[in-house]
N, C-alpha and C positions, 0 to 999 in steps of 0.2 A: 504493500500500500504506500510505498515511497512516493508514487506519482501524486497521491493526494496530500500526504503530510508535508512533502517538500514544496508544495505549490498552493498551500492554503490561501496565501495572499492573492494569487492569480484567480483562484476559484471565487474568492470573495469579490474581487473586482468584476468578475464575470456575472455574478449574481446582481450586483448593483447596476451594471450596464443593461442587463436583461430587464431589470425592474424599470430603468429609465425608458427603454423602448416601450414597455407595456403601459407605463403611466401616460406617456404622450399619445399612444395609440388609443388608450381608453378614453381620454378626454376628447380627442378628435372624433372618435367613433360615436360617443354619446351625443355630441353636438350634431353631427351629420345624421345619425340614426333618428334623433328626435325630429329634425326637420323633415326627413323622409317619412316618418310616421305621421306627421301632420299632413303631408301631401296625401298619404294613403287614406286618411279619413276625411279629406276635404270634400265639400260638396261640388267642387269644380272638377269636371271630367278630365281636363288636360293635366291638372296636378295629380289626380289619382292615377292617371296613365303613366306619368313620369315616375311616381313613387313605385308603382308596380314593376315598371321596367328596371328601375334601379335594383330592387330587391331580387327579382328573378335573375338579373345578370350576375350579381355578385354571389348570391347563394348557390348558383349552379355552375360557377366557374371556379376551378381549383385555385387556391391561394398561390400556388407556385406560378400559375400563368399570370395572375395579377401582378406578382412581383417581377416576373420576366418582362412584362409589358412596360412597367414603370422604370425598371433599372436599365433595360437595354433598348426598349422601343422608343421611349421619349427622347433619349439623347440623339437618336437618329433623326427625330423631328425637330431638333434644335432646342429641346428643353433639357437643361443640364442641372445637376444637383449632386448631393452626396449620396452614397449608398445608405447611410443612416436615414437621411430624409426620405428617400424612395422607399426604404423598408418600412419605416413608421407609417408613411402615407398608405402604402399597399395594405398593411395589416389593419389600419384603421378603416379604410374603405371596405375591405372584405368583412370586417366585424360589424360595420354599421348596418349591414343588411339584417343581421341577426338581432342587433339592438333594436332596429326598427320594428321587427315583428314582435319582439317582447313588449315594447311600448304599445304597439297597436293592440295587442291582446289585452293589455291593461286598460286602454281607453275603451275597448268594447265591453269590458267587465263592469264599467261604471254604469249605474242604473240610468235608464233613459230619462227618468224623471229629473235627474240632476241637470241634464242639458235643457230640458223643457223649462225648468224653473229659471235657468240662466237666461233663456230667451224671453221669458215672461217679464223679467225685470229690465229688459232692454239691452242685454249683452249680445254682441255679434258673435260670429263663429270664432274669431281670433281671441277675443276676451274670454269667451266661455271656456275655450281650451286652456288658456293661460291661468285663469283664476279659479276655475271650478273642476274641469275634467282632469287635466294633467297632474295637479297635486294629489288627487285621489288615485290616479292610475299609477304614479310612480311608487306609491306605497305598496301596491299590489305586485308590481313587476320587479321589485328589488331582488327577490330570490332568483327568478330566471335570469335577470341581468347579471347577477353574481356568477351563475353557471356559464353564461356567455363569456365573461371575462376570464374565468378559469381556463376555458378552452382557448381563449386568446393567448394566455401565458404560454400554453403548450405550443400553440401555432407560432409563437415568436422564435422557436428553434429554426423554423424554415427561413425566417428573415435573416438569421445569422449565416445562412448558406449563400447569401447574395452580397458578400463583401463587407458586412458590418464588422468593425474591429472592436474586440473587447468583450463581446457577450459570451454566454456559456458555450454556444456552438463553436465560436472562434477559439475559446480556451481548449476545447476538446481537440480541434484540428491542430492547434499549435503544439500541444503536448505529445500527440501521437505522431505528428509529421515532423516538425522542426526539431523536437527534443527527443524523439525516439522512445517515449514511454510506451508500455503495453496498452493495448486498447481497452482491455477489461477494467483495470483499475481507473483509468481515465473516464470511461463511460459511467462507472459507478459514482465518481465524483460529480460529473455533469448531472446525472440523475438526481443525486442528493441536492444539487443546487436548485433544480426545478422544483423538487419537493419542498424546499425551504420557502419557495414562493407560493406553491399551490395549496399546501396543507393548511396554512393559516387562512388563506382565502376561503377554502372549503369550510373551515370551522366558522368563519364569519358569516358565510351564507347560511349555514345551519342555524346559527343563532338568530339571524334575521328572519328566517322562516318561522322559528318558534315565536319570535316577537310579533310578527304579523298575524300569526294564528291566534295569539292571545288578544291582540287588538281587535280582532273581529268578534 
């Protein structure tokens, strides 16, 4: 296990870099996913069509292809950036489709009377969503959103394969390739790094599920 004990600092930095990727992607996917969810429940047909197209495209396209398109396709079209930026963007766009569907299910779970009451006091569609529907929906969708983000943490390993320096995937490649350590102990260390991120997240989701159940 020298590969792990001799490189604890490198594994630690890998965990932090992976966490950084996931935090940026989580924030961006939440913003984009919420906007797309609003499109999906909009009374305007063009917005609903745009939201449906977005979700169907990213949910049915492999994350690898999304990352390939951003990292290698966009530069050919004259759009340049860092692999970190392309990786975070690709992971966020891919995850936003699942975030959207989680939020949409929460919006649909809110009693119809809530929207009718909002309209009765003169609130339009936008204000009804912002002040009445979404606050109730977010409480309902916190557990499924947590599961979406746990999956995103695991998907971040694919981002590391596209040139991002410093994350857990890069640590594994560096130790087995450049430094010649055995693959098994290195993979155990990388797996432990991901577990450090996913296990607390899973415990938090379980606690949120219990809290929401009690609140109901």
